[in-house]
N, C-alpha and C positions, 0 to 999 in steps of 0.2 A: 548644575551651573557651570558652564565653561568660560575661560578667557582664551582667545586665540590672538596670536601674534604674527602678522605677516611683514616682512620687511625686505627692503632693497638696499644694497651697500655695494659702491664700487671701489674696488681696490687698484690701485696702480702696479707696476711692475713687482711680483713679490713671489714667496713661495708659502703659501699659507697653511699647507698641509701635506706631508710628505708621505709615501709610500714606503714598503720596505725596501725599494731600490733607490730611495732618495729622489725619485720623480714626483711630480706633483700629483696628488690623487684627483681621479677623474671618474666620470661614469657616462654610459651612452644612456641618451632619454632623447627619445622622438626621432631615434636613428640617428642621432648625431652626438658625438661626444662632448662632453661638457668638464670644465673644472668643478671640482667637488672639494667641501668642508665637511670631515664627518661629525656626526653629532656629538662623539666622545670628545673630539678635540673643542668643540664650541663649550661643551659643558664645562669641561675643565678650566678652561679660561675664564668664563662667566663665574664659575664656583671660587676660584682663587681671587678674584676680584672682590667678589661678594663677601667672602671671608674677612676681608679688612673694612668691610663697610656695616654689616650687620650685627645686631646688638645680643641675637640669641646666641647659644653655644653652638659651635661648630665641631669639627671631628677630625679624624686620621683615617685615611684609605691606605693601609700599610700590612706589611708581614710582620712587623716588629712591636704590634701593641703591647704584647705581654712582656717583651723584655724591656723595651726602651721607654715605655710609658707606666705600666702597672709596676714592674720590678723596681724602676727608678724611684717610684713615689715611695713605695714601701722601705726600700733602702734609706732614703733621705728622712723618712719620717722614724727611725730607729730600728726597723726590723733588721735582725741577720740576713746575709745575703743569702747563704744556703737554705734557710727556712723558706725566705721569700719564694726562690725557685722552686723548691719543693712544693709548696701549695700553689703555685702557679700552674705547674705541670698539672697537677692534681684537678686544679679548677678548669684548665683547658679543656681536658680530658671529658669532662662533664658537659661543658658547653657546646663542644664540637662533636658530639656523640655521632651524628651522621656522617662526619666528614672524615671519620677514622679513628675516632677516639685520640688516644695519646699519640698517635703516629701523625696526626694533623699538626704537632707542634714539634719542633726541633729541641730537645732536651739539653743540647750544648748552648746554645744563643737563644733559646725561646721564639724563635721565629716560626711563622707559619709557612705553609707549603705555597699559599696564594694570598694576594691581600684581600683585608676585609674592612669595611667601612665601619669604625667604632666611634660612637660620639662621646665627648668630654662627660656628659651626666653617667653614661654607662662605666667610663672609667672611674668616676668618683664614687659610684656604688660598687664596684668590683673590689677598689682598693679598701673600702670601708669592710667589705665583706671578708675579705681576708684577714683584716686585723681582727675583727672579731672572732674568726676562727682561730687566730693565733692565740687569742686570750682565754681559750677553752682549757688549757693545759699543755698536754704533749701533743706531738705530730698526729697521733692516731686520733684522739680526741679533736683537733681540728679539722683533719679530713672528715671526718664523720658529721661534723658541723657543716660543712661545706655541702657534702651529700644531702643532707636533710633539707638544707635551703635552697639547694637548685632542683630538689624533688618538688618543693613547694611551688615553685616557678616553673616546672615542666610543660604546664598546659599554656601558661602566657607569661613569659618572662617579663613583658612590658607593664602587667599589672603589679608584679612582684616591685620592680623600679619605682611605680606609682606609690605602692603601700609603704616606700621607704621615704617618701617625701619629694620625689623628682618629678617635677610638673612640666619641665622643659622637654622638647622631643629627645628621647633618649639617645637617638643616633645623630643629633646634631642636626641643625637646619638642611645642611646638604643632603643627608639621607631622608628626611622628611620631604625634600623637593625632589630628589633624582632617585630615591629608592636605594634599598639595599638587599642583594640577592645573597641568601645562605643556605647551606644545606642542613643546616644543624636544626635538632629537632627542638631546641630551647630558645637559641637566640632569635629574636623577632625577624622575620622576613618582613621588608617593607616595600611595598607596591609603590612604584614611581607616578606621582600625580603630574609631573612635568615631561611632556612627550615632545622629543626635540628631532625634527627630520634633518637629513643630512642636505646642507646647503649646496646649491649649483647655480652654474651661470646662466643667465637667460638667452644667451647667445652660443655659438659653437665654439668650442675649444680652439685657442690660438696661443701657443707658447713659443718659447725661444730658449736654446741653450746658451748661457752666458759663460764665457770661457775667461777664467779671470787668473792673475798670476801674483804672486808675491816676492817682492825684492828685498834683499838682505841688505841692511843699512851699512854693515861693516864687511862688506865683501871685498872692498878695494877695489883692485884692477879687474876682477872677474866681471864677466858679461853674463848675460842671461838671467831667467828668473830663478830664485831659490825655490819655489814651488808653483805649480800650475794645477789647476783643476777646473771644474765646470758645475754649474747647476741649472736646473731647469725654473725659468720665470715665466710668470703668466700674469693676466691683467683681466679685468672683468667686472660685470655686475652680477652680484649673486642675490638669487631668491632664497630666503630661508624662513622656515615655518616651527612655531611652538605651540602645542596645546596644553593647558591646564585644566586638571579636573579639580575643581575649586573646593568641593566637599570632601575629597580624598585628601587635599593638602591640609585643610582645617581638621581632618581626622587625624593625620600624621604628627601635627604640630601641636595638639591639645590631649590626644589620646582619647578622645570620645568616639562613639560608633559613628560612621559615615553618615547614617540617617539624622544624626542628632547635629549637625554641624551648623544649623541655624541657630542653636540657642548657645553657641559660643561667642566670645569677644574676638573679633576679627581684626584687631590692630596688627598682631603679628602677621597674619596673613597678608594684610593689604601692604605691610612693609616689605616683606619679602617679594611680592609681586611687583611693587614699585621698583625695587632694586634689580630684579631679574629683567624687567622692561628696559631699565638703564643700561645693565650689562650688554643685553642684547644688541642695543642700538650703538654702543660707545666702546665696547671692548673689542680689541682685535684678536681673531685667533690666529695669530702669525708665528711662523718660525723665521730665522735668518732676520731676526729684527737689527741688527747691526749692520748688516747688508743692504737692506730695502726699506726700512722704516715704514712697514705696511700699516700706517694708523689711519683709520677713516671712520666716519661715522654713517649710520644708515640716512639715506636721503628720501626715503618713503617707507612709513609705517602705517599700517592699518591694525586696529584693534578692534576686536569683536567680543560681545559677551552676550551669553543667550543659554537657552536650556536644550537646543538641538544639539545632535550629534556632529561632532566637529567635523570638518572636512579642509583637505589642503587646497589651496589655489596654484599649486604646481603646474597643473595642466593649462594653466595660461601661456605656459611657454612649451609646450609640447612642440610646436611648432617653433623653432627658435627665433628671436628676435635679429632682424638683420640690420647691419650699418646702412644708414641714410643721410646721406651729406645735407638733407634739408631739414633734418629734426635731431634732437638730442635723444642719445640712446638711453638714457635714465628714464626720460619722458615716454619714450616708446614702450619700455617695460613697464611702467606705470599704467599705460594706457592699456597694454595687453592684460594686466592686472585687473583692472576696471570692467574691460570688456567682457571677460570670462567670468567677473563676479555677476554682471548682467545677464549673461547667458545662463546662469545656474538660476537665478531668480526667476527668469521665464520659464524654466522646465520645471523648477520644485516650487514656484511661489515664494511668498514671504515665510520664511522659517523662523522669525522672531528675534534675530540678532540686532542688538544695538551695535554701531559701527562707528568708530573715530578715527579720523585721518589726519596725519600730520605728514607734509611733504614740502620739498624746496620746488617741485615741479608741479604742474598743471594737472588736477585731479578731474576727470571729465564727467564724473557723476555728479547729477545734482542733489541727490539723496543725503549725500554727506559733505558738511562744510568742513574744509580745511581749518585746522586750529594748532597753535603751539603744541610741541610734545608734553610738556607737563600738564597742560589742560586735558588733553587726550587720556592719559595716563589716570588724571584725578576724575575724571567721568566714567571710566572703567570701574574705578575701586568703588564709586558711588552706586554703580548699577549691582557690583559683589555685594554691598553693604543692603542694598534694598532688596537683593534677591533671596534674602534668607527671610523675609517677612512673609 
């Protein structure tokens, strides 16, 4: 079972995503340069918004998990700071065996060499584990206790957490949705069920360099600018695409085997998918907020549910949409999307997707009725619930 989300969003003069030179990110598609928003940029903004909305435990993607989360908790709960640090270093060496053992963590500040996503349930478990170890007597006994417990979880750390009573997604809902990559033998690598494409403009890139100055309010009789700089601005209609592997998402959220997703309670899954669609359609992945106010909402959203292999509709814009004084550019983009969808159906036939469309503009296909976005989301969630039967 897959959920696919296609969306068209128009942004006015803005700098949504910058490269290392400070210029707007771009990509050549169909032989024509386009503005681009990276998948990483989109996911981060969606995740930050969803963290404030979701009821499930979240997490931290950080280098400082062991020092600023675990150590802080242990010290606050009464453990001596030196003992906490020594046991954390020992534990980190066991958890990160393939990442270079103890060299993976700086002994002075307990920082990792690179950020890793840890969930709050994992933090709860590891805090309790170190406290249990400290209660074994001396430091040697504590380390031996940690060794034994980690050895028990070497084959499946997630099972160890579930045995400790943790039923929520161990890596937080962010990890359950967007995955976690680790080289550790013990920490659970989590495959991402939410697959996000880089968004790009449906038309050719057209940017402008904005030159700006800053005036010193207390400069007196001095003339001229106190500071001058420039930034690249662009505007456009972006096509974005997200595909969700629903059984894998259910597996990540509940800890069940992927094949057993139909037997699970889907309430959390549906809640997160609804929030994801709301984030995709409403949350701006924008830089330079104070200077450009790049807030916009999607004006055309197509939701698809079904068992068939997902496929992007990006090739609808392989030939870029061209400005036309007689039509609306967003309507032209929606028309291109609908036309390409029809062409795919002629070639491959009906592959069984159910489709729900919400748009401000004319949708030329009779196969789908245009409905309010909330209704489209509700119908898609109903399909997912029925798909487990």
